[in-house]
Legacy VTK file of the C-alpha trace (Angstrom):
# vtk DataFile Version 3.0
C-alpha trace
ASCII
DATASET POLYDATA
POINTS 708 float
-9.910 42.247 135.672
-10.045 45.898 134.611
-6.368 45.817 133.700
-6.878 42.711 131.580
-9.787 44.320 129.779
-7.797 47.441 129.037
-4.670 45.621 127.832
-5.682 45.333 124.147
-6.254 49.067 124.000
-2.566 49.610 124.588
-1.829 48.339 121.105
-4.556 50.310 119.332
-3.867 53.752 117.846
-5.194 56.798 119.621
-8.425 58.353 118.382
-6.468 61.262 116.912
-2.785 61.054 116.135
-1.582 64.559 116.946
2.016 63.646 116.105
1.089 62.997 112.466
-0.678 66.370 112.288
2.372 68.143 113.734
4.765 66.391 111.345
2.664 67.319 108.315
2.531 70.884 109.635
6.347 70.958 109.758
6.407 70.011 106.087
4.000 72.846 105.238
6.032 75.384 107.230
9.203 74.319 105.413
7.470 74.655 102.053
6.202 78.134 102.912
9.192 79.716 104.658
12.454 77.749 104.115
14.502 78.045 100.885
13.752 75.063 98.677
16.932 74.871 96.618
20.555 74.512 97.704
22.431 77.756 98.165
19.422 79.710 99.405
16.784 81.385 97.292
12.991 81.417 97.571
10.800 78.898 99.360
8.537 76.443 97.538
5.574 78.805 97.952
7.442 81.739 96.439
8.700 79.542 93.609
5.137 78.420 92.917
3.935 82.020 92.601
6.999 82.727 90.467
5.942 80.223 87.827
7.306 76.881 89.095
4.078 74.894 88.751
5.719 71.764 90.179
5.574 73.285 93.659
1.776 73.554 93.798
1.133 69.791 94.167
3.571 69.672 97.092
1.843 72.547 98.879
-1.577 71.042 98.229
-0.446 67.610 99.437
0.902 69.033 102.708
-2.388 70.828 103.388
-4.396 67.700 102.524
-2.196 65.569 104.789
-2.841 67.903 107.718
-6.609 68.014 107.159
-6.926 64.262 106.618
-4.824 63.442 109.683
-6.976 65.754 111.785
-10.173 64.194 110.397
-8.786 60.654 110.794
-8.851 59.945 107.051
-5.675 57.930 107.288
-5.758 56.440 103.788
-6.121 59.873 102.181
-3.384 61.262 104.417
-1.042 58.449 103.366
-1.798 58.981 99.686
-1.235 62.722 99.988
2.071 62.495 101.885
3.496 59.590 99.900
2.352 61.022 96.593
3.996 64.337 97.395
7.374 62.691 97.987
7.148 60.656 94.782
6.065 63.748 92.839
8.961 65.838 94.167
11.596 63.307 93.106
9.932 62.441 89.797
9.561 66.092 88.795
13.135 66.891 89.807
14.632 63.992 87.831
12.513 64.800 84.782
13.952 68.331 84.751
17.412 66.880 85.362
20.642 68.806 85.837
19.104 72.014 84.481
16.738 72.227 87.440
17.383 73.295 91.035
19.137 71.036 93.501
17.351 70.059 96.705
18.265 72.307 99.631
17.444 72.506 103.316
13.792 73.330 102.675
13.364 70.322 100.412
15.138 68.063 102.927
12.900 69.137 105.828
9.669 68.998 103.836
10.307 65.639 102.180
11.496 64.052 105.438
8.411 65.284 107.301
6.111 64.041 104.531
7.821 60.631 104.610
7.261 60.384 108.373
3.652 61.481 107.911
3.166 58.750 105.296
4.664 56.114 107.614
2.473 57.077 110.555
-0.628 57.184 108.379
-0.159 53.678 106.999
0.517 52.441 110.545
-2.905 53.721 111.573
-4.313 51.658 108.718
-2.932 48.514 110.390
0.414 48.183 108.586
3.381 47.335 110.875
0.880 46.009 113.437
-0.418 49.541 113.878
2.809 50.739 115.512
3.714 54.235 114.208
7.208 54.152 115.733
8.135 50.928 113.936
6.567 52.204 110.723
8.557 55.440 110.917
11.854 53.647 111.567
11.405 51.163 108.715
10.063 53.604 106.119
12.574 56.381 106.830
15.626 54.089 106.937
14.516 52.184 103.831
14.009 55.473 101.969
17.442 56.719 102.976
19.044 53.441 101.892
17.379 53.674 98.497
18.568 57.263 98.013
22.109 56.949 99.345
23.013 53.347 98.499
20.864 51.866 95.745
20.407 54.959 93.615
24.126 55.858 93.295
25.266 52.245 92.973
22.601 51.543 90.350
23.895 54.444 88.276
27.373 52.954 88.457
26.329 49.314 87.893
24.263 50.154 84.839
27.551 50.668 83.019
28.060 46.871 83.101
25.481 46.381 80.322
26.744 49.203 78.104
29.778 49.217 75.877
32.394 51.956 75.566
30.214 53.820 73.028
27.199 53.816 75.347
25.243 51.155 73.449
23.155 48.573 75.314
25.131 45.308 75.191
23.961 42.643 77.697
26.163 39.980 76.068
29.188 42.105 76.995
28.137 41.985 80.652
28.099 38.174 80.517
31.568 38.148 78.990
32.842 40.483 81.701
31.432 38.255 84.443
32.651 34.891 83.135
36.249 35.635 82.195
39.161 33.448 83.279
40.792 36.187 85.356
37.634 36.346 87.502
36.775 32.683 88.117
39.942 30.836 87.067
41.110 28.035 89.389
44.550 27.526 87.896
46.276 27.783 91.286
44.324 24.766 92.535
45.556 22.586 89.678
49.245 23.484 89.677
48.911 26.811 87.845
50.404 30.085 88.934
47.287 31.973 89.966
43.522 31.859 90.461
40.870 34.303 89.361
40.259 37.462 91.331
36.908 36.204 92.689
38.476 32.950 93.940
41.328 34.895 95.547
38.922 37.275 97.289
36.658 34.490 98.546
39.641 32.502 99.869
41.131 35.525 101.613
37.794 36.598 103.107
37.042 33.102 104.421
40.443 32.775 106.080
40.226 36.248 107.610
36.608 35.743 108.712
37.407 32.486 110.533
40.707 33.611 112.068
39.463 37.073 113.107
36.437 35.486 114.814
38.738 32.998 116.563
41.090 35.764 117.725
38.175 37.887 118.881
36.787 34.963 120.867
40.176 34.283 122.474
40.510 37.889 123.624
36.903 37.959 124.861
37.376 34.742 126.860
40.604 35.992 128.427
39.057 39.297 129.490
35.614 38.080 130.539
36.412 34.650 131.978
39.249 34.976 134.407
41.494 37.713 133.089
40.071 40.754 134.845
43.512 41.824 136.027
44.606 42.030 132.396
41.370 43.455 131.039
42.596 47.045 130.779
45.707 46.129 128.796
43.901 43.607 126.616
41.083 46.006 125.764
43.571 48.744 124.910
45.691 46.478 122.741
42.666 44.987 121.032
41.358 48.351 119.853
44.725 49.738 118.748
44.498 48.201 115.259
41.047 49.725 114.818
42.361 53.255 115.299
45.151 52.811 112.792
44.871 53.499 109.065
45.089 50.045 107.435
47.868 50.954 105.017
50.011 52.038 107.994
49.869 48.520 109.461
50.820 47.252 106.025
53.782 49.666 105.940
54.888 48.477 109.394
54.794 44.876 108.191
56.874 45.840 105.162
59.456 47.517 107.413
59.582 44.361 109.553
59.210 41.503 107.059
59.794 42.969 103.617
62.737 41.888 101.504
64.872 44.591 103.135
62.961 44.518 106.439
64.430 44.533 109.923
63.408 40.980 110.883
64.270 39.699 107.407
67.778 41.149 107.755
68.268 39.607 111.188
67.151 36.167 109.972
69.532 36.417 107.044
72.484 37.511 109.189
71.951 35.163 112.147
70.422 32.010 110.633
71.225 32.277 106.954
67.568 32.360 105.949
67.542 33.936 102.513
65.567 37.098 101.917
62.289 36.538 100.094
59.059 38.256 99.122
56.744 35.934 101.069
54.970 38.923 102.625
53.614 40.145 99.301
50.556 38.063 98.582
48.028 36.041 100.540
50.120 35.690 103.752
50.860 39.400 104.069
47.329 40.593 103.324
45.888 37.990 105.719
48.220 39.076 108.504
47.455 42.768 107.995
43.700 42.180 107.877
43.797 40.057 111.021
45.515 42.909 112.841
42.828 45.252 111.552
39.603 43.249 111.878
40.071 40.959 114.904
39.211 43.757 117.364
35.778 44.128 115.754
35.057 40.479 116.493
36.419 40.938 120.025
34.018 43.765 120.850
30.995 41.859 119.508
31.911 38.629 121.318
32.847 40.377 124.553
29.405 41.967 124.688
27.770 38.605 123.972
29.800 36.818 126.669
28.905 39.507 129.178
25.208 39.043 128.444
25.178 35.247 128.909
23.382 34.363 132.119
25.774 32.634 134.557
22.778 30.858 136.100
22.670 28.497 133.128
26.340 27.633 133.528
25.961 27.207 137.294
23.052 24.832 136.707
25.264 22.661 134.505
28.035 22.723 137.135
25.545 21.695 139.806
24.800 18.659 137.675
28.525 17.798 137.943
29.455 18.876 134.435
33.152 19.611 133.947
34.383 23.036 132.880
34.978 21.768 129.378
31.491 20.322 129.065
29.895 23.514 130.421
31.722 25.546 127.815
30.970 23.073 125.030
27.278 22.487 125.769
26.132 25.793 127.328
28.445 28.708 126.567
29.386 27.874 122.970
25.821 27.300 121.681
24.678 30.615 123.211
27.462 32.415 121.346
26.283 31.256 117.928
24.564 34.545 116.918
27.580 36.606 117.974
30.027 34.213 116.308
28.022 34.281 113.088
27.847 38.074 113.113
31.565 38.394 113.864
32.422 36.076 110.976
30.086 37.894 108.606
31.626 41.257 109.451
35.158 39.886 109.090
34.290 38.240 105.773
32.663 41.333 104.278
35.310 43.700 105.640
38.021 41.572 104.063
36.226 41.644 100.713
35.852 45.416 100.804
39.312 46.225 102.212
41.430 48.369 99.931
44.307 49.760 102.017
46.041 46.508 102.924
45.877 44.814 99.491
47.077 47.931 97.677
50.323 47.725 99.689
50.803 43.977 100.206
48.851 42.034 97.575
51.573 42.000 94.933
50.478 39.590 92.204
47.676 38.232 94.427
44.820 40.222 92.892
41.608 40.860 94.856
38.328 42.421 93.821
38.697 45.734 95.657
41.995 46.697 94.021
40.887 45.289 90.665
37.828 47.542 90.749
39.936 50.526 91.743
42.275 50.126 88.803
39.342 49.514 86.461
37.900 52.886 87.524
40.953 55.018 88.223
43.673 53.202 86.293
44.883 53.705 82.771
42.312 51.260 81.383
39.339 53.279 82.795
36.663 50.658 82.166
33.542 51.473 84.274
31.699 48.495 82.796
34.420 46.127 83.940
34.331 47.699 87.421
30.552 47.302 87.569
30.765 43.610 86.654
33.377 42.987 89.356
31.217 44.832 91.902
28.345 42.491 91.032
30.610 39.505 91.764
31.550 41.030 95.102
27.884 41.527 95.971
27.187 37.879 95.136
29.920 36.668 97.487
28.483 38.744 100.310
24.967 37.438 99.717
26.312 33.887 99.894
28.008 34.624 103.233
24.816 36.196 104.563
22.764 33.127 103.573
25.251 30.724 105.156
25.222 32.770 108.354
21.434 32.577 108.545
21.501 28.821 107.991
24.086 28.269 110.755
22.305 30.398 113.375
18.943 28.864 112.519
15.699 29.631 114.277
16.717 28.605 117.778
16.332 30.883 120.809
19.436 32.397 122.389
17.737 34.430 125.123
19.713 34.651 128.374
18.798 38.105 129.733
15.256 38.109 131.141
13.316 40.133 133.631
14.195 37.674 136.405
16.898 38.338 138.951
20.321 36.930 138.138
23.041 36.574 140.752
25.164 33.953 139.061
28.884 33.839 138.432
30.386 33.161 134.981
31.878 29.701 134.721
35.644 29.451 134.607
37.303 28.094 131.501
38.945 24.675 131.420
42.562 25.092 132.503
44.070 23.969 129.201
41.744 26.255 127.244
42.572 29.162 129.555
46.318 28.691 129.208
46.023 28.335 125.426
43.901 31.490 125.102
46.177 33.459 127.383
49.303 32.325 125.527
47.861 33.219 122.128
46.615 36.570 123.400
49.986 37.414 124.944
51.836 36.483 121.744
49.464 38.542 119.630
49.820 41.529 121.943
53.609 41.322 121.744
53.464 41.174 117.960
51.060 44.118 117.888
53.369 46.117 120.161
56.278 45.501 117.811
54.252 46.761 114.839
53.233 49.892 116.696
56.767 50.470 117.894
57.769 50.642 114.233
55.012 53.177 113.583
55.868 55.416 116.526
59.638 55.204 116.148
59.331 55.882 112.430
57.905 59.313 113.134
60.887 60.342 115.273
63.737 59.218 113.029
64.858 60.551 109.701
63.884 57.542 107.552
63.251 54.150 109.179
62.495 52.567 105.811
66.062 53.205 104.620
67.671 52.455 107.976
68.465 56.100 108.825
67.701 56.172 112.561
68.908 59.737 113.193
66.501 61.278 115.754
64.435 64.213 114.511
61.205 66.106 115.219
61.127 67.553 111.730
58.285 65.375 110.483
55.941 66.479 113.274
56.940 70.130 112.823
56.205 69.894 109.108
52.739 68.480 109.691
51.766 70.026 113.015
53.902 73.111 113.473
52.470 76.052 115.458
53.469 79.698 115.418
52.656 81.619 118.577
52.249 85.364 118.290
50.396 88.110 120.090
47.093 87.132 118.499
47.213 83.556 119.752
48.039 80.198 118.207
48.421 79.861 114.462
48.466 76.340 113.050
51.194 76.487 110.445
51.644 72.752 109.833
50.340 71.346 106.569
48.297 68.601 108.292
46.146 70.711 110.643
43.346 71.479 108.179
42.818 67.835 107.219
42.928 66.736 110.878
40.284 69.257 111.978
38.022 68.341 109.053
38.395 64.618 109.738
37.533 64.963 113.429
34.495 67.084 112.608
33.192 64.633 110.006
33.801 61.635 112.312
32.128 63.329 115.297
29.001 63.994 113.231
28.797 60.654 111.447
29.526 58.309 114.406
26.385 58.987 116.489
24.234 59.084 113.355
25.613 55.692 112.318
24.937 54.214 115.764
21.401 55.609 115.857
20.416 54.390 112.388
22.081 50.982 112.800
20.659 50.161 116.223
17.155 51.357 115.335
17.253 49.084 112.297
18.457 46.183 114.466
15.614 46.809 116.924
12.825 46.555 114.362
14.501 43.549 112.691
14.717 41.502 115.882
11.708 42.728 117.838
8.940 43.140 115.265
7.384 41.049 112.530
6.209 42.855 109.423
5.911 42.199 105.730
9.305 42.562 104.075
11.362 42.217 107.276
13.919 39.920 105.624
14.205 42.255 102.671
14.717 45.188 105.042
17.460 43.287 106.889
19.140 42.548 103.591
18.960 46.234 102.597
20.814 47.224 105.760
23.716 44.891 104.913
24.137 45.642 101.223
26.433 48.636 101.674
29.134 46.410 103.203
29.139 44.294 100.054
30.169 47.250 97.926
33.844 48.251 97.829
34.652 51.737 98.983
36.047 52.560 95.563
32.676 51.809 93.961
30.859 53.795 96.633
33.104 56.791 96.009
32.717 56.668 92.243
28.960 56.075 92.575
28.560 59.130 94.796
30.497 61.235 92.320
28.283 60.078 89.445
24.957 60.352 91.301
25.454 63.444 93.439
27.393 65.691 91.100
24.334 67.207 89.405
20.825 68.320 90.359
18.551 67.433 91.983
20.897 65.769 94.487
24.013 67.872 94.112
26.175 67.181 97.142
29.752 66.844 95.884
32.291 69.314 97.144
30.722 69.722 100.587
30.915 68.072 103.987
27.438 66.537 103.780
28.464 63.976 101.172
31.342 62.805 103.380
29.048 62.378 106.389
26.404 60.545 104.361
29.015 58.247 102.851
30.331 57.263 106.281
26.884 56.819 107.851
25.507 54.449 105.231
28.834 52.707 104.628
29.305 51.843 108.321
25.664 51.315 109.322
25.799 47.494 108.954
28.143 47.285 111.960
25.491 48.863 114.149
22.879 46.531 112.711
24.877 43.339 113.301
26.070 44.405 116.768
22.508 45.286 117.727
21.097 42.038 116.333
23.677 39.995 118.265
22.920 41.830 121.514
19.125 41.826 121.127
19.120 38.083 120.407
19.969 37.538 124.086
17.437 39.976 125.604
14.049 38.413 126.291
11.068 39.957 124.488
9.039 39.699 127.685
10.836 42.855 128.847
9.262 44.726 125.925
5.899 43.114 126.581
6.006 44.046 130.262
6.708 47.653 129.337
3.826 47.661 126.838
1.486 46.151 129.426
2.309 49.127 131.658
1.030 51.350 128.814
4.467 52.495 127.672
4.780 53.399 124.005
7.231 51.625 121.712
9.432 54.713 121.740
9.526 54.814 125.544
10.207 51.079 125.755
13.083 51.474 123.346
14.509 54.419 125.254
14.137 53.192 128.848
14.303 49.385 128.583
16.200 48.334 125.474
18.873 51.009 125.068
20.346 50.629 128.594
20.906 46.923 127.828
22.569 47.732 124.501
25.542 49.671 125.840
28.150 47.200 124.505
26.517 47.320 121.061
26.330 51.123 121.193
29.989 51.347 122.161
31.019 48.903 119.424
29.111 50.905 116.816
30.445 54.268 117.959
34.005 52.943 118.058
33.798 51.360 114.635
32.024 54.244 112.892
34.267 56.918 114.433
37.484 55.104 113.633
36.390 54.206 110.116
35.497 57.811 109.483
38.996 58.741 110.681
40.806 56.026 108.732
38.710 55.291 105.609
40.558 55.589 102.315
38.918 53.962 99.334
35.608 55.860 99.231
36.639 59.307 100.380
39.664 59.537 98.134
37.154 60.398 95.386
35.029 62.727 97.549
37.599 64.827 99.416
38.330 68.306 98.100
40.887 71.000 98.800
38.432 72.632 101.215
37.356 69.383 102.877
40.496 67.276 102.776
40.704 64.271 105.088
43.562 62.778 107.076
43.805 59.532 105.121
43.826 61.364 101.793
46.623 63.577 103.105
48.595 60.504 104.217
48.065 58.729 100.882
49.306 61.819 99.039
52.426 61.872 101.220
53.027 58.170 100.518
52.660 58.744 96.785
55.155 61.610 97.070
57.638 59.307 98.844
57.360 61.174 102.179
56.968 58.023 104.275
58.267 59.492 107.573
55.725 62.331 107.440
52.952 59.830 106.666
53.996 57.660 109.619
54.213 60.696 111.936
50.711 61.800 110.950
49.405 58.280 111.502
50.892 58.270 115.018
49.035 61.510 115.789
45.807 59.991 114.453
46.241 56.967 116.700
46.651 59.103 119.838
43.684 61.314 118.953
41.397 58.351 118.322
42.514 56.504 121.438
41.683 59.529 123.569
38.252 59.879 121.989
37.436 56.160 122.219
38.427 55.888 125.873
36.247 58.918 126.561
33.347 57.197 124.744
33.756 54.061 126.827
33.883 56.076 130.041
30.786 58.052 129.075
28.667 55.096 127.922
29.878 52.547 130.476
28.962 48.864 130.416
25.739 46.950 130.798
24.924 46.128 134.432
22.901 42.963 134.888
22.844 42.779 138.662
25.394 40.008 139.069
27.394 39.555 142.192
31.137 40.015 142.426
33.300 36.966 141.927
34.024 36.365 145.600
31.878 33.358 146.438
33.204 29.862 145.736
31.953 28.068 142.650
31.300 24.331 142.508
33.471 22.947 139.720
34.310 19.342 139.033
36.743 18.000 136.501
38.886 19.931 134.080
LINES 1 709
708 0 1 2 3 4 5 6 7 8 9 10 11 12 13 14 15 16 17 18 19 20 21 22 23 24 25 26 27 28 29 30 31 32 33 34 35 36 37 38 39 40 41 42 43 44 45 46 47 48 49 50 51 52 53 54 55 56 57 58 59 60 61 62 63 64 65 66 67 68 69 70 71 72 73 74 75 76 77 78 79 80 81 82 83 84 85 86 87 88 89 90 91 92 93 94 95 96 97 98 99 100 101 102 103 104 105 106 107 108 109 110 111 112 113 114 115 116 117 118 119 120 121 122 123 124 125 126 127 128 129 130 131 132 133 134 135 136 137 138 139 140 141 142 143 144 145 146 147 148 149 150 151 152 153 154 155 156 157 158 159 160 161 162 163 164 165 166 167 168 169 170 171 172 173 174 175 176 177 178 179 180 181 182 183 184 185 186 187 188 189 190 191 192 193 194 195 196 197 198 199 200 201 202 203 204 205 206 207 208 209 210 211 212 213 214 215 216 217 218 219 220 221 222 223 224 225 226 227 228 229 230 231 232 233 234 235 236 237 238 239 240 241 242 243 244 245 246 247 248 249 250 251 252 253 254 255 256 257 258 259 260 261 262 263 264 265 266 267 268 269 270 271 272 273 274 275 276 277 278 279 280 281 282 283 284 285 286 287 288 289 290 291 292 293 294 295 296 297 298 299 300 301 302 303 304 305 306 307 308 309 310 311 312 313 314 315 316 317 318 319 320 321 322 323 324 325 326 327 328 329 330 331 332 333 334 335 336 337 338 339 340 341 342 343 344 345 346 347 348 349 350 351 352 353 354 355 356 357 358 359 360 361 362 363 364 365 366 367 368 369 370 371 372 373 374 375 376 377 378 379 380 381 382 383 384 385 386 387 388 389 390 391 392 393 394 395 396 397 398 399 400 401 402 403 404 405 406 407 408 409 410 411 412 413 414 415 416 417 418 419 420 421 422 423 424 425 426 427 428 429 430 431 432 433 434 435 436 437 438 439 440 441 442 443 444 445 446 447 448 449 450 451 452 453 454 455 456 457 458 459 460 461 462 463 464 465 466 467 468 469 470 471 472 473 474 475 476 477 478 479 480 481 482 483 484 485 486 487 488 489 490 491 492 493 494 495 496 497 498 499 500 501 502 503 504 505 506 507 508 509 510 511 512 513 514 515 516 517 518 519 520 521 522 523 524 525 526 527 528 529 530 531 532 533 534 535 536 537 538 539 540 541 542 543 544 545 546 547 548 549 550 551 552 553 554 555 556 557 558 559 560 561 562 563 564 565 566 567 568 569 570 571 572 573 574 575 576 577 578 579 580 581 582 583 584 585 586 587 588 589 590 591 592 593 594 595 596 597 598 599 600 601 602 603 604 605 606 607 608 609 610 611 612 613 614 615 616 617 618 619 620 621 622 623 624 625 626 627 628 629 630 631 632 633 634 635 636 637 638 639 640 641 642 643 644 645 646 647 648 649 650 651 652 653 654 655 656 657 658 659 660 661 662 663 664 665 666 667 668 669 670 671 672 673 674 675 676 677 678 679 680 681 682 683 684 685 686 687 688 689 690 691 692 693 694 695 696 697 698 699 700 701 702 703 704 705 706 707
């Protein structure tokens, strides 16, 4: 009875929240001792004594926050901390580019004050009085506003202004409703449709087919194909670690008008050469090679988490393999299937590398926006209007996904013991999945053979197959002398910078994405749906728009970041965060909330529950997020092509420059090196993180199965 009486106290805040006091103290220390502005200089306190009156309210607010937190005046502490953050940004933007840019001192102080504000409002009962949830939501939402909505808003505002800078809302309507955006001429016998129709059609096809391919691979590996699991997993992640335009180049070498396969078909069967690859078929094929592995990793984790006890119960009731799969396994996969489709759909919309090589006259939104910004027309307003269309398509996909998943429960992992065996697939389904997977693997191997061989011959694109190591020596040459190794190749600097940026951004992306997924699925608070939407918005924005937006927003004070490594890391973190969110949501949908409640009943804090109960069960989601964020940081093109500099050049920018210069063999050789580097890192990640262990027995005991 004592335990029952004490249980409600677990959810109440402590009499004095020392953590809030310490956090506010960190803000005060940063204001007193750490340089406020970028590039060094005096602290906020020194600047205040030097005549910068805008620093005094910040110092006073930090002191007030400490005193009020210590005296348990939570409302006053929240006002002081939150008001200080608002004041700092408002004062900085009023001064504008002529003022100082935020530096390390400003970053530490404003972050600490934001955390102090979140914890203070939690003690007032917001977020169910949970300071950990409040901190996660407030901090992530603030970062999203600063690094997604603020820069994109500065770019989108151009849609309602004309070329002379005059406010012209009627021009925005004209830009949105033109024939080349929404035209449906191709459906009525015309030659082409509008760019929005093309993009929606392509994204729908790729979303459905990539989810189907991912499910096929997941079923083969998890339901009867253990002996092939190593090969299938390796082949399924190969497209992820490849720059997308390289896959497009391989397809051109194979199936282009002068391609290898095209030539063979012409010589052997008399099939005339054509340009069928350039358009919807070619872009779809390239995107399937690129995005199917993402669906595979999400669906494999979901299949692993499904409790075999449910399937065994259906088999005990004499259900056939087909009925077990149709009535038990398939319904439990709905959240993962919906998330895989959503990611494939949005990725297809935002893809730039494949359409720029293969689209031909089949125009899509991402390339249209790029040429509106960087082309000869240079029409930022037109680009902003097209970005708004792209955002609308993503919102529609998000809404449809929510409607399909519904409000049903998909919990299969509980605190109860589970010694079941996964049900085998129906024989016909197994053979079909295995045949499709084997064919796809063979096709993938052929594409990668083109990539790897192309780096060791003089010019595979022109049919010159003379062996040579010259391309690798040009990019990755080394000169050994008495002082050690000297990297003389022209590609070393970009490779080292790319690895460094990816190594920093990948864990940050996983942490932010999975924390967001945790509060979305496990906690109810005002604005939860809006917060979930905020976490997905960045995927709706093409990389070209993100890059241009960052240039516009972060090129002047107070947020002057261009030219450094920080802007590259921030771009990757907030661009790739939705993958962590969706992977985490799919995984958490199958983990029973009673595990959290049991931990709380044992007086564990939310932070400890997250660390010791939830995270060990999220290893597949963590791996998927790390893999995706690391590889995208290594292979992204559209956003960073605007942000890279001579000092911080990236691998993909180097490769694009070589392609533009006509040095295709060097570009292919560099891409081969990137693939090997990323494969090594990803296999190391998988070995380090491991897989979720749910206490299930090995597949040695017989299983009762009736029917086919």
